[in-house]
All heavy atoms as an XYZ file, in Angstrom:
920
protein
N       4.223    131.917    134.895
C       4.377    131.387    136.237
C       3.620    132.304    137.192
O       3.695    133.526    137.078
C       5.857    131.333    136.603
C       6.100    130.804    138.007
S       7.827    130.474    138.399
C       8.437    132.122    138.605
N       2.907    131.701    138.098
C       2.195    132.438    139.135
C       3.086    132.526    140.369
O       3.639    131.519    140.811
C       0.886    131.721    139.480
C       0.055    132.311    140.612
C      -0.471    133.685    140.220
C      -1.100    131.385    140.947
N       3.250    133.734    140.903
C       4.083    133.966    142.081
C       3.174    134.397    143.217
O       2.375    135.319    143.067
C       5.136    135.051    141.802
C       6.027    134.629    140.635
C       5.956    135.337    143.056
C       6.861    135.755    140.079
N       3.316    133.715    144.355
C       2.502    134.059    145.530
C       3.401    134.277    146.733
O       4.306    133.494    146.990
C       1.546    132.918    145.878
C       0.460    132.693    144.902
C      -0.455    131.587    145.400
N      -1.469    131.298    144.416
C      -2.156    130.175    144.371
N      -1.956    129.243    145.267
N      -3.058    129.990    143.438
N       3.118    135.342    147.477
C       3.734    135.574    148.777
C       2.610    135.545    149.802
O       1.607    136.244    149.637
C       4.428    136.938    148.824
C       5.712    137.071    148.016
C       6.113    138.535    147.902
C       6.825    136.277    148.651
N       2.771    134.729    150.820
C       1.741    134.624    151.852
C       2.386    134.822    153.215
O       3.358    134.150    153.554
C       1.065    133.259    151.796
C      -0.014    133.101    152.845
C      -0.687    131.753    152.766
C      -1.760    131.660    153.830
N      -2.411    130.366    153.817
N       1.827    135.753    153.980
C       2.324    136.005    155.330
C       1.883    134.866    156.248
O       0.714    134.485    156.269
C       1.799    137.340    155.853
C       2.372    137.725    157.187
C       1.891    139.095    157.613
C       2.479    139.439    158.967
N       2.041    140.735    159.422
N       2.833    134.330    156.996
C       2.562    133.305    158.004
C       3.203    133.749    159.312
O       3.937    134.741    159.341
C       3.091    131.911    157.559
C       2.319    131.395    156.354
C       4.571    131.946    157.269
N       2.952    133.016    160.367
C       3.412    133.424    161.692
C       4.920    133.672    161.749
O       5.376    134.632    162.344
C       3.037    132.371    162.728
C       3.374    132.800    164.144
C       3.016    131.809    165.207
N       1.914    130.953    164.809
C       1.658    129.767    165.342
N       2.421    129.307    166.295
N       0.661    129.048    164.945
N       5.724    132.805    161.119
C       7.173    132.926    161.235
C       7.833    133.592    160.028
O       9.025    133.490    159.827
C       7.814    131.574    161.499
C       7.585    130.585    160.364
O       6.684    130.811    159.544
O       8.328    129.587    160.299
N       7.061    134.295    159.209
C       7.652    134.972    158.068
C       6.715    134.987    156.879
O       5.551    135.343    156.998
N       7.243    134.561    155.739
C       6.501    134.602    154.493
C       6.774    133.322    153.711
O       7.890    132.814    153.723
C       6.939    135.818    153.637
C       6.253    135.829    152.289
C       6.670    137.115    154.379
N       5.753    132.811    153.044
C       5.914    131.679    152.148
C       5.932    132.222    150.727
O       5.020    132.943    150.323
C       4.766    130.653    152.297
C       4.911    129.531    151.280
C       4.716    130.101    153.710
N       6.977    131.901    149.975
C       7.062    132.245    148.563
C       6.752    130.979    147.775
O       7.436    129.969    147.934
C       8.460    132.750    148.200
C       8.744    132.913    146.703
C       7.824    133.951    146.070
C      10.208    133.260    146.470
N       5.693    131.026    146.984
C       5.318    129.897    146.129
C       5.367    130.343    144.682
O       4.904    131.437    144.349
C       3.892    129.422    146.431
O       3.775    129.025    147.763
N       5.916    129.503    143.834
C       5.970    129.752    142.397
C       5.332    128.562    141.706
O       5.830    127.437    141.819
C       7.406    129.933    141.930
S       8.244    131.317    142.721
N       4.212    128.794    141.039
C       3.498    127.737    140.326
C       3.793    127.916    138.849
O       3.376    128.885    138.226
C       1.982    127.770    140.609
C       1.719    127.532    142.102
C       1.266    126.692    139.802
C       1.569    128.762    142.889
N       4.556    126.967    138.329
C       4.984    127.053    136.933
C       3.827    126.746    136.000
O       2.859    126.091    136.373
C       6.104    126.052    136.673
C       7.347    126.313    137.465
C       8.426    125.293    137.123
N       9.601    125.506    137.930
C      10.067    124.619    138.820
N       9.471    123.458    138.984
N      11.140    124.899    139.520
N       3.957    127.201    134.753
C       3.002    126.816    133.720
C       2.995    125.289    133.673
O       4.048    124.674    133.676
C       3.411    127.395    132.361
C       3.384    128.919    132.354
O       2.771    129.508    133.267
O       3.985    129.498    131.433
N       1.846    124.698    133.675
C       1.744    123.247    133.731
C       1.462    122.729    135.132
O       1.186    121.559    135.321
N       1.566    123.604    136.149
C       1.137    123.248    137.491
C       2.219    122.857    138.481
O       1.942    122.767    139.666
N       3.450    122.585    138.050
C       4.497    122.225    139.010
C       4.787    123.431    139.897
O       4.812    124.568    139.431
C       5.762    121.783    138.289
N       5.005    123.172    141.175
C       5.214    124.259    142.128
C       6.511    124.083    142.892
O       6.947    122.956    143.141
C       4.049    124.331    143.108
N       7.133    125.199    143.230
C       8.264    125.220    144.144
C       7.945    126.274    145.191
O       7.265    127.253    144.917
C       9.603    125.554    143.434
C      10.029    124.420    142.532
C       9.542    126.850    142.667
N       8.393    126.021    146.416
C       8.154    127.023    147.454
C       9.213    126.931    148.523
O       9.879    125.911    148.688
C       6.767    126.886    148.059
C       6.591    125.770    149.049
C       5.194    125.795    149.684
O       4.256    126.318    149.114
N       5.080    125.242    150.853
N       9.386    128.050    149.225
C      10.223    128.080    150.413
C       9.412    128.761    151.497
O       8.616    129.662    151.219
C      11.565    128.765    150.160
C      11.474    130.215    149.833
C      12.850    130.809    149.642
N      12.695    132.178    149.170
C      13.637    132.868    148.605
N      14.811    132.336    148.431
N      13.425    134.105    148.219
N       9.620    128.319    152.710
C       8.795    128.816    153.806
C       9.650    129.473    154.881
O      10.839    129.211    154.991
C       7.998    127.669    154.446
O       8.926    126.681    154.930
C       7.057    127.022    153.462
N       8.980    130.309    155.657
C       9.574    130.848    156.864
C      10.605    131.933    156.665
O      11.225    132.347    157.614
N      10.822    132.389    155.423
C      11.788    133.473    155.305
C      11.085    134.770    155.677
O       9.918    134.961    155.407
C      12.476    133.493    153.941
C      11.632    133.856    152.769
N      10.610    133.078    152.297
C      11.695    134.926    151.959
C      10.069    133.662    151.249
N      10.706    134.778    151.023
N      11.809    135.636    156.361
C      11.192    136.801    156.972
C      10.887    137.942    156.036
O      11.004    137.835    154.825
N      10.500    139.063    156.623
C      10.078    140.228    155.869
C      11.119    140.760    154.912
O      10.791    141.253    153.842
N      12.413    140.644    155.257
C      13.454    141.127    154.354
C      13.344    140.422    153.010
O      13.384    141.063    151.962
C      14.855    140.909    154.943
C      15.940    141.099    153.904
C      16.358    142.378    153.546
C      16.516    140.010    153.258
C      17.330    142.576    152.576
C      17.492    140.198    152.284
C      17.889    141.469    151.950
O      18.840    141.649    150.987
N      13.210    139.110    153.019
C      13.175    138.381    151.759
C      11.885    138.608    150.992
O      11.883    138.540    149.767
C      13.460    136.891    151.966
C      14.916    136.613    152.149
C      15.418    136.285    153.388
C      15.788    136.726    151.074
C      16.770    136.051    153.558
C      17.149    136.499    151.233
C      17.642    136.149    152.486
N      10.807    138.903    151.674
C       9.570    139.241    150.950
C       9.796    140.498    150.122
O       9.472    140.540    148.931
C       8.416    139.426    151.924
N      10.379    141.523    150.721
C      10.671    142.752    149.998
C      11.712    142.495    148.908
O      11.581    142.967    147.775
C      11.160    143.838    150.958
C      11.514    145.177    150.325
C      10.312    145.769    149.577
C      12.014    146.137    151.387
N      12.735    141.733    149.226
C      13.789    141.400    148.266
C      13.195    140.669    147.058
O      13.512    140.984    145.907
C      14.845    140.533    148.963
C      16.020    140.192    148.127
N      17.093    141.035    147.962
C      16.310    139.077    147.423
C      17.982    140.467    147.183
N      17.546    139.271    146.832
N      12.306    139.710    147.306
C      11.673    138.960    146.214
C      10.782    139.871    145.365
O      10.742    139.745    144.141
C      10.868    137.781    146.756
C      11.759    136.709    147.380
O      12.982    136.703    147.105
O      11.235    135.880    148.138
N      10.066    140.797    146.006
C       9.256    141.757    145.249
C      10.142    142.661    144.394
O       9.789    142.984    143.261
C       8.399    142.600    146.194
C       7.201    141.881    146.812
C       6.573    142.758    147.894
C       6.188    141.510    145.750
N      11.289    143.043    144.924
C      12.223    143.853    144.142
C      12.744    143.062    142.945
O      12.912    143.607    141.856
C      13.376    144.335    145.015
C      12.998    145.419    145.985
S      14.464    145.917    146.931
C      13.749    147.104    148.046
N      13.004    141.764    143.147
C      13.412    140.914    142.024
C      12.341    140.910    140.948
O      12.640    141.077    139.757
C      13.651    139.468    142.492
C      15.078    139.143    142.709
N      15.948    138.854    141.687
C      15.802    139.076    143.846
C      17.143    138.608    142.185
N      17.081    138.740    143.498
N      11.102    140.718    141.361
C      10.015    140.685    140.387
C       9.953    142.000    139.601
O       9.861    142.006    138.377
C       8.680    140.405    141.077
C       7.526    140.412    140.104
C       7.298    139.310    139.279
C       6.708    141.515    139.985
C       6.257    139.323    138.359
C       5.669    141.536    139.069
C       5.445    140.440    138.264
O       4.429    140.457    137.347
N      10.025    143.120    140.324
C       9.953    144.428    139.667
C      11.133    144.628    138.709
O      10.945    145.018    137.554
C       9.923    145.543    140.710
N      12.343    144.357    139.168
C      13.527    144.565    138.328
C      13.498    143.661    137.105
O      13.745    144.112    135.979
C      14.799    144.317    139.146
N      13.190    142.398    137.299
C      13.183    141.452    136.177
C      12.098    141.799    135.166
O      12.295    141.669    133.952
C      13.005    140.025    136.705
C      14.207    139.550    137.491
C      13.997    138.203    138.177
O      13.285    137.348    137.616
O      14.568    138.013    139.274
N      10.959    142.276    135.650
C       9.863    142.644    134.762
C      10.186    143.917    133.981
O      10.064    143.953    132.755
C       8.559    142.830    135.564
O       8.257    141.589    136.228
C       7.399    143.201    134.664
N      10.636    144.958    134.679
C      10.928    146.232    134.027
C      12.078    146.089    133.035
O      12.038    146.629    131.933
C      11.238    147.329    135.075
C      11.830    148.565    134.430
C       9.978    147.677    135.858
N      13.105    145.339    133.402
C      14.283    145.207    132.545
C      14.146    144.084    131.518
O      15.004    143.934    130.660
C      15.534    144.986    133.400
C      15.886    146.138    134.346
C      17.060    145.755    135.235
C      16.172    147.409    133.571
N      13.072    143.292    131.614
C      12.868    142.207    130.653
C      13.867    141.082    130.796
O      14.280    140.478    129.805
N      14.258    140.780    132.014
C      15.267    139.743    132.266
C      14.587    138.383    132.474
O      13.951    138.158    133.499
C      16.094    140.098    133.491
S      17.040    141.608    133.309
N      14.745    137.506    131.518
C      14.151    136.176    131.613
C      15.076    135.126    132.200
O      14.665    133.995    132.439
N      16.358    135.486    132.430
C      17.323    134.523    132.958
C      17.838    134.966    134.322
O      19.004    134.799    134.650
C      18.496    134.358    131.987
C      18.125    133.872    130.626
C      18.122    132.376    130.421
N      19.372    131.788    130.866
C      19.421    130.602    131.461
N      18.341    129.903    131.669
N      20.580    130.108    131.850
N      16.936    135.545    135.144
C      17.271    135.908    136.512
C      16.398    135.049    137.440
O      15.804    134.070    136.996
C      17.063    137.406    136.728
N      16.300    135.399    138.702
C      15.697    134.542    139.722
C      14.361    133.923    139.306
O      14.235    132.696    139.218
C      15.548    135.341    141.022
C      14.983    134.562    142.165
C      15.711    133.535    142.744
C      13.725    134.854    142.663
C      15.191    132.808    143.807
C      13.204    134.140    143.731
C      13.939    133.119    144.304
N      13.352    134.743    139.039
C      12.035    134.185    138.732
C      12.005    133.499    137.371
O      11.325    132.483    137.199
C      10.940    135.255    138.846
C      10.610    135.583    140.273
C      10.920    136.817    140.803
C       9.997    134.648    141.101
C      10.619    137.120    142.131
C       9.703    134.935    142.431
C      10.016    136.176    142.942
N      12.737    134.013    136.403
C      12.816    133.354    135.102
C      13.455    131.981    135.203
O      13.030    131.029    134.534
N      14.479    131.864    136.049
C      15.140    130.569    136.233
C      14.221    129.588    136.954
O      14.174    128.401    136.608
C      16.462    130.758    136.975
C      17.520    131.547    136.204
C      18.715    131.850    137.093
C      17.950    130.816    134.934
N      13.480    130.081    137.958
C      12.511    129.205    138.627
C      11.456    128.732    137.632
O      11.086    127.548    137.623
C      11.849    129.915    139.807
C      12.709    130.108    141.050
C      11.990    130.987    142.068
C      13.097    128.776    141.672
N      10.978    129.616    136.770
C       9.981    129.246    135.760
C      10.543    128.205    134.794
O       9.808    127.344    134.302
C       9.512    130.481    134.995
N      11.858    128.266    134.549
C      12.505    127.346    133.611
C      12.864    126.005    134.239
O      13.426    125.146    133.568
C      13.764    127.998    133.041
N      12.542    125.822    135.534
C      12.778    124.525    136.153
C      13.783    124.494    137.281
O      13.968    123.463    137.915
N      14.452    125.614    137.550
C      15.380    125.637    138.675
C      14.589    125.489    139.974
O      13.411    125.818    140.038
C      16.143    126.950    138.714
C      17.249    127.087    137.706
C      17.208    126.712    136.394
C      18.525    127.656    137.917
N      18.396    127.029    135.788
C      19.218    127.611    136.695
C      19.154    128.227    139.018
C      20.515    128.096    136.547
C      20.441    128.726    138.872
C      21.117    128.641    137.654
N      15.261    125.011    141.007
C      14.677    124.931    142.352
C      15.411    125.918    143.248
O      16.463    126.455    142.869
C      14.823    123.519    142.941
O      16.221    123.244    143.152
C      14.219    122.464    142.020
N      14.891    126.144    144.432
C      15.569    127.044    145.360
C      16.947    126.517    145.716
O      17.874    127.280    145.957
C      14.724    127.283    146.614
C      13.495    128.092    146.339
C      12.251    127.507    146.322
C      13.595    129.446    146.050
C      11.113    128.253    146.048
C      12.470    130.203    145.773
C      11.234    129.598    145.771
N      17.108    125.189    145.729
C      18.406    124.588    146.008
C      19.470    124.958    144.994
O      20.662    124.954    145.307
N      19.063    125.282    143.767
C      20.026    125.670    142.741
C      20.703    126.997    143.049
O      21.748    127.300    142.465
C      19.363    125.774    141.364
C      18.787    124.465    140.874
O      17.646    124.427    140.445
N      19.549    123.399    140.934
N      20.132    127.799    143.934
C      20.667    129.123    144.247
C      21.458    129.145    145.554
O      21.931    130.195    145.958
C      19.524    130.144    144.384
C      18.726    130.338    143.131
C      17.553    129.642    142.937
C      19.156    131.222    142.161
C      16.802    129.824    141.780
C      18.418    131.409    140.996
C      17.241    130.706    140.814
N      21.596    128.024    146.208
C      22.189    127.998    147.548
C      23.704    127.881    147.487
O      24.320    128.134    146.456
C      21.595    126.845    148.380
O      21.856    125.612    147.706
C      20.100    127.019    148.568
N      24.275    127.435    148.571
C      25.735    127.336    148.698
C      26.348    126.498    147.578
O      25.774    125.528    147.108
C      26.087    126.693    150.034
C      25.663    127.482    151.239
C      26.126    126.832    152.543
N      26.443    125.435    152.398
C      25.826    124.460    153.074
N      24.877    124.721    153.923
N      26.182    123.215    152.891
N      27.559    126.849    147.219
C      28.255    126.153    146.132
C      28.497    124.679    146.436
O      28.653    123.888    145.514
C      29.576    126.836    145.812
C      29.378    128.194    145.193
C      30.730    128.872    144.959
N      30.520    130.250    144.573
C      30.621    130.687    143.329
N      30.962    129.886    142.374
N      30.406    131.957    143.069
N      28.531    124.304    147.717
C      28.757    122.895    148.036
C      27.455    122.093    148.065
O      27.479    120.883    148.264
C      29.517    122.747    149.349
C      28.782    123.333    150.552
O      27.818    124.113    150.359
O      29.181    123.019    151.689
N      26.315    122.743    147.826
C      25.035    122.040    147.734
C      25.007    121.270    146.413
O      25.351    121.811    145.365
C      23.888    123.060    147.771
C      22.521    122.405    147.861
O      22.203    121.581    146.979
O      21.779    122.732    148.791
N      24.604    119.989    146.429
C      24.587    119.206    145.189
C      23.691    119.793    144.091
O      23.910    119.528    142.913
C      24.053    117.839    145.618
C      24.189    117.792    147.083
C      24.223    119.209    147.590
N      22.699    120.600    144.464
C      21.799    121.188    143.473
C      22.286    122.536    142.941
O      21.668    123.101    142.049
C      20.402    121.390    144.078
C      19.668    120.107    144.370
C      18.246    120.387    144.813
O      17.535    121.127    144.105
O      17.864    119.904    145.884
N      23.396    123.047    143.477
C      23.884    124.374    143.082
C      24.186    124.427    141.587
O      24.713    123.486    141.005
C      25.144    124.740    143.870
C      25.772    126.025    143.397
C      25.253    127.249    143.795
C      26.852    126.013    142.529
C      25.799    128.442    143.340
C      27.410    127.202    142.073
C      26.879    128.400    142.481
O      27.421    129.567    142.029
N      23.837    125.545    140.965
C      24.197    125.831    139.568
C      24.789    127.235    139.513
O      24.299    128.133    140.194
C      22.963    125.809    138.660
C      22.292    124.482    138.523
C      21.175    124.619    137.506
N      20.286    123.477    137.544
C      19.197    123.379    136.803
N      18.858    124.354    135.976
N      18.424    122.322    136.873
N      25.808    127.455    138.675
C      26.315    128.824    138.499
C      25.233    129.707    137.878
O      24.469    129.263    137.022
C      27.492    128.660    137.533
C      27.823    127.208    137.541
C      26.568    126.476    137.924
N      25.170    130.952    138.316
C      24.157    131.873    137.805
C      24.555    132.432    136.437
O      25.724    132.749    136.209
C      23.974    133.046    138.766
C      23.363    132.731    140.116
C      23.375    133.980    140.996
C      21.952    132.205    139.961
N      23.586    132.590    135.536
C      23.871    133.296    134.278
C      24.232    134.754    134.569
O      23.841    135.313    135.595
C      22.535    133.226    133.526
C      21.735    132.170    134.189
C      22.213    132.094    135.609
N      24.965    135.379    133.651
C      25.377    136.781    133.829
C      24.188    137.691    134.111
O      24.270    138.605    134.938
C      26.128    137.283    132.598
C      27.509    136.655    132.467
O      28.013    136.093    133.461
O      28.080    136.721    131.360
N      23.075    137.476    133.414
C      21.889    138.309    133.612
C      21.393    138.222    135.055
O      21.015    139.233    135.656
C      20.782    137.866    132.649
C      19.560    138.735    132.679
C      18.582    138.346    131.586
O      18.748    138.846    130.457
O      17.671    137.541    131.860
N      21.415    137.032    135.636
C      20.971    136.855    137.022
C      21.916    137.557    137.988
O      21.471    138.136    138.987
C      20.872    135.370    137.358
N      23.212    137.536    137.704
C      24.183    138.211    138.561
C      23.943    139.719    138.531
O      23.944    140.380    139.569
C      25.620    137.862    138.132
C      25.889    136.376    138.408
C      26.637    138.739    138.855
C      27.160    135.842    137.786
N      23.698    140.270    137.338
C      23.433    141.702    137.213
C      22.189    142.085    138.013
O      22.195    143.069    138.766
C      23.257    142.081    135.730
C      23.050    143.564    135.473
S      21.345    144.188    135.532
C      20.523    143.221    134.301
N      21.115    141.297    137.881
C      19.874    141.605    138.611
C      20.099    141.472    140.114
O      19.612    142.290    140.894
C      18.709    140.717    138.132
C      17.497    140.868    139.043
C      18.339    141.052    136.701
N      20.855    140.472    140.537
C      21.122    140.298    141.968
C      21.873    141.496    142.530
O      21.564    141.984    143.621
C      21.897    139.007    142.222
C      21.919    138.592    143.667
C      20.529    138.377    144.253
O      19.722    137.656    143.654
O      20.245    138.951    145.335
N      22.849    142.012    141.790
C      23.565    143.217    142.235
C      22.622    144.412    142.301
O      22.666    145.194    143.249
C      24.747    143.524    141.310
C      25.915    142.618    141.501
N      26.696    142.624    142.639
C      26.422    141.661    140.705
C      27.633    141.713    142.533
N      27.495    141.107    141.373
N      21.781    144.557    141.291
C      20.818    145.666    141.276
C      19.863    145.571    142.466
O      19.672    146.546    143.200
C      20.029    145.660    139.972
C      18.864    146.641    139.869
C      19.343    148.076    140.028
C      18.128    146.455    138.559
N      19.293    144.398    142.690
C      18.340    144.217    143.794
C      19.039    144.377    145.144
O      18.484    144.969    146.066
C      17.616    142.857    143.670
C      16.810    142.540    144.922
C      16.717    142.862    142.439
N      20.260    143.889    145.249
C      21.025    144.096    146.482
C      21.234    145.573    146.761
O      21.096    146.037    147.898
N      21.561    146.329    145.707
C      21.738    147.780    145.871
C      20.435    148.455    146.260
O      20.413    149.337    147.120
C      22.276    148.394    144.576
O      23.574    147.936    144.325
N      19.333    148.052    145.618
C      18.027    148.614    145.980
C      17.661    148.268    147.414
O      17.096    149.098    148.132
C      16.947    148.113    145.022
C      17.016    148.661    143.603
C      16.048    147.891    142.699
C      16.730    150.146    143.577
N      17.983    147.052    147.849
C      17.701    146.646    149.227
C      18.492    147.491    150.209
O      17.959    147.921    151.236
C      18.031    145.161    149.433
O      17.202    144.357    148.643
N      19.766    147.739    149.894
C      20.573    148.606    150.767
C      20.001    150.017    150.777
O      19.945    150.664    151.816
C      22.035    148.611    150.320
C      22.782    147.349    150.710
C      24.265    147.452    150.425
N      24.578    147.666    149.023
C      24.605    146.701    148.101
N      24.308    145.458    148.432
N      24.913    146.989    146.846
N      19.573    150.501    149.614
C      18.986    151.840    149.535
C      17.711    151.921    150.359
O      17.454    152.934    151.011
C      18.701    152.209    148.083
C      17.978    153.515    147.956
N      18.547    154.707    148.342
C      16.744    153.811    147.515
C      17.679    155.679    148.130
N      16.580    155.171    147.625
N      16.919    150.875    150.343
C      15.671    150.860    151.118
C      15.972    151.021    152.600
O      15.229    151.652    153.328
C      14.914    149.554    150.839
C      13.497    149.526    151.342
C      13.387    149.123    152.797
O      14.217    148.343    153.275
O      12.448    149.603    153.456
N      17.096    150.456    153.052
C      17.484    150.572    154.459
C      18.190    151.899    154.747
O      18.153    152.395    155.857
C      18.399    149.415    154.854
C      17.686    148.086    154.931
C      18.578    147.005    155.522
N      19.911    146.957    154.953
C      20.273    146.148    153.953
N      19.413    145.337    153.409
N      21.517    146.172    153.500
N      18.896    152.447    153.728
C      19.698    153.651    153.929
C      19.711    154.435    152.624
O      20.419    154.082    151.690
C      21.121    153.267    154.332
C      22.058    154.459    154.451
O      21.580    155.606    154.521
O      23.278    154.232    154.484
N      18.947    155.513    152.548
C      18.801    156.280    151.311
C      20.140    156.783    150.775
O      20.287    157.022    149.585
C      17.852    157.458    151.521
N      21.143    156.925    151.609
C      22.457    157.370    151.141
C      23.158    156.282    150.335
O      24.168    156.533    149.688
C      23.324    157.775    152.328
N      22.624    155.064    150.346
C      23.254    153.944    149.641
C      23.061    153.956    148.142
O      23.636    153.148    147.433
N      22.247    154.843    147.600
C      22.020    154.908    146.158
C      23.205    155.607    145.509
O      23.524    156.733    145.827
C      20.731    155.672    145.869
C      20.135    155.520    144.481
C      19.801    154.055    144.199
C      18.887    156.362    144.342
N      23.878    154.913    144.588
C      25.072    155.491    143.985
C      24.936    155.602    142.471
O      23.981    155.141    141.876
C      26.316    154.687    144.371
C      26.234    153.236    143.946
O      25.539    152.911    142.963
O      26.888    152.405    144.598
N      25.925    156.239    141.850
C      25.890    156.479    140.406
C      25.851    155.186    139.608
O      25.213    155.112    138.561
C      27.092    157.325    139.977
C      27.000    158.755    140.492
O      25.868    159.217    140.748
O      28.059    159.399    140.640
N      26.561    154.141    140.072
C      26.554    152.869    139.352
C      25.145    152.276    139.325
O      24.687    151.791    138.304
C      27.528    151.896    140.005
C      27.659    150.586    139.257
C      28.692    149.666    139.875
O      29.524    150.139    140.682
O      28.654    148.484    139.548
N      24.437    152.341    140.448
C      23.066    151.846    140.491
C      22.167    152.690    139.598
O      21.323    152.157    138.871
C      22.538    151.857    141.926
C      21.067    151.517    142.108
C      20.764    150.118    141.586
C      20.673    151.641    143.558
N      22.340    153.996    139.629
C      21.494    154.871    138.823
C      21.572    154.535    137.337
O      20.612    154.723    136.601
C      21.870    156.335    139.054
C      21.502    156.895    140.429
C      22.099    158.281    140.612
C      20.005    156.915    140.627
N      22.695    153.999    136.885
C      22.849    153.631    135.473
C      21.885    152.519    135.072
O      21.537    152.386    133.909
C      24.288    153.202    135.211
N      21.424    151.700    136.034
C      20.514    150.602    135.740
C      19.047    151.008    135.797
O      18.189    150.327    135.264
C      20.711    149.443    136.734
C      21.955    148.669    136.495
C      23.038    148.818    137.331
C      22.047    147.780    135.435
C      24.195    148.089    137.123
C      23.198    147.051    135.209
C      24.277    147.216    136.055
N      18.756    152.110    136.476
C      17.363    152.463    136.712
C      16.740    153.112    135.482
O      17.375    153.903    134.793
C      17.257    153.398    137.917
C      17.719    152.791    139.239
C      17.622    153.838    140.339
C      16.908    151.559    139.595
N      15.460    152.786    135.199
C      14.791    153.373    134.037
C      14.617    154.884    134.189
O      14.389    155.383    135.280
C      13.420    152.698    134.032
C      13.516    151.560    134.966
C      14.639    151.840    135.911
N      14.759    155.581    133.069
C      14.505    157.021    133.019
C      13.611    157.277    131.821
O      13.880    156.779    130.733
C      15.805    157.792    132.865
C      16.661    157.751    134.107
C      17.856    158.708    133.932
N      18.684    158.707    135.097
C      19.668    157.848    135.316
N      19.930    156.923    134.442
N      20.385    157.916    136.411
N      12.562    158.022    132.003
C      11.669    158.390    130.896
C      11.174    157.185    130.101
O      11.135    157.204    128.880
C      12.369    159.373    129.944
C      12.773    160.652    130.661
O      12.029    161.081    131.569
O      13.838    161.195    130.345
N      10.852    156.087    130.809
C      10.292    154.922    130.134
C      11.309    154.015    129.477
O      10.956    153.083    128.783
N      12.594    154.274    129.690
C      13.616    153.438    129.075
C      14.525    152.872    130.156
O      14.987    153.588    131.023
C      14.480    154.244    128.102
C      13.719    154.685    126.908
N      12.907    155.800    126.906
C      13.633    154.160    125.664
C      12.363    155.955    125.721
N      12.778    154.970    124.946
N      14.759    151.558    130.099
C      15.737    150.939    130.979
C      17.085    151.022    130.287
O      17.173    151.231    129.084
C      15.351    149.481    131.254
N      18.145    150.861    131.044
C      19.489    150.947    130.476
C      19.620    150.001    129.293
O      19.476    148.800    129.428
C      20.528    150.600    131.549
N      19.847    150.577    128.120
C      20.067    149.777    126.935
C      18.816    149.166    126.325
O      18.907    148.387    125.399
N      17.624    149.493    126.829
C      16.383    148.891    126.326
C      15.376    149.985    126.022
O      15.196    150.887    126.790
C      15.761    147.956    127.355
C      16.560    146.706    127.611
C      15.827    145.807    128.595
N      14.425    145.673    128.292
C      13.899    144.714    127.534
N      14.668    143.837    126.971
N      12.605    144.637    127.335
N      14.682    149.850    124.913
C      13.585    150.769    124.605
C      12.352    150.344    125.374
O      12.179    149.164    125.684
C      13.306    150.763    123.103
N      11.484    151.286    125.698
C      10.248    150.970    126.425
C       9.307    150.176    125.567
O       9.311    150.224    124.382
C       9.573    152.251    126.895
């Protein structure tokens, strides 16, 4: 899947072009979500998570699947996606406040080429 972030006047457009050419995109989300989405990409890539945000979009999910529980397109997140969301949320808080990095988050971060529970 090809992932594109494009800066526009009112924020950023996130486009995901799936293998085969189908595309999903959301527009107008601001700088916070651009950084948050980049953190998702980094975390999912480093940890090898195929069932988190970008992996789910590649598998056919739409942005509506991640929204409010009362949205007709909502789907419950797989455990792997929940773990990555917590990790990215913690990294986002740390980016705003360096004191926000805690021992629980450190357990997920790669050390010496190894992610938690995964060989490099």
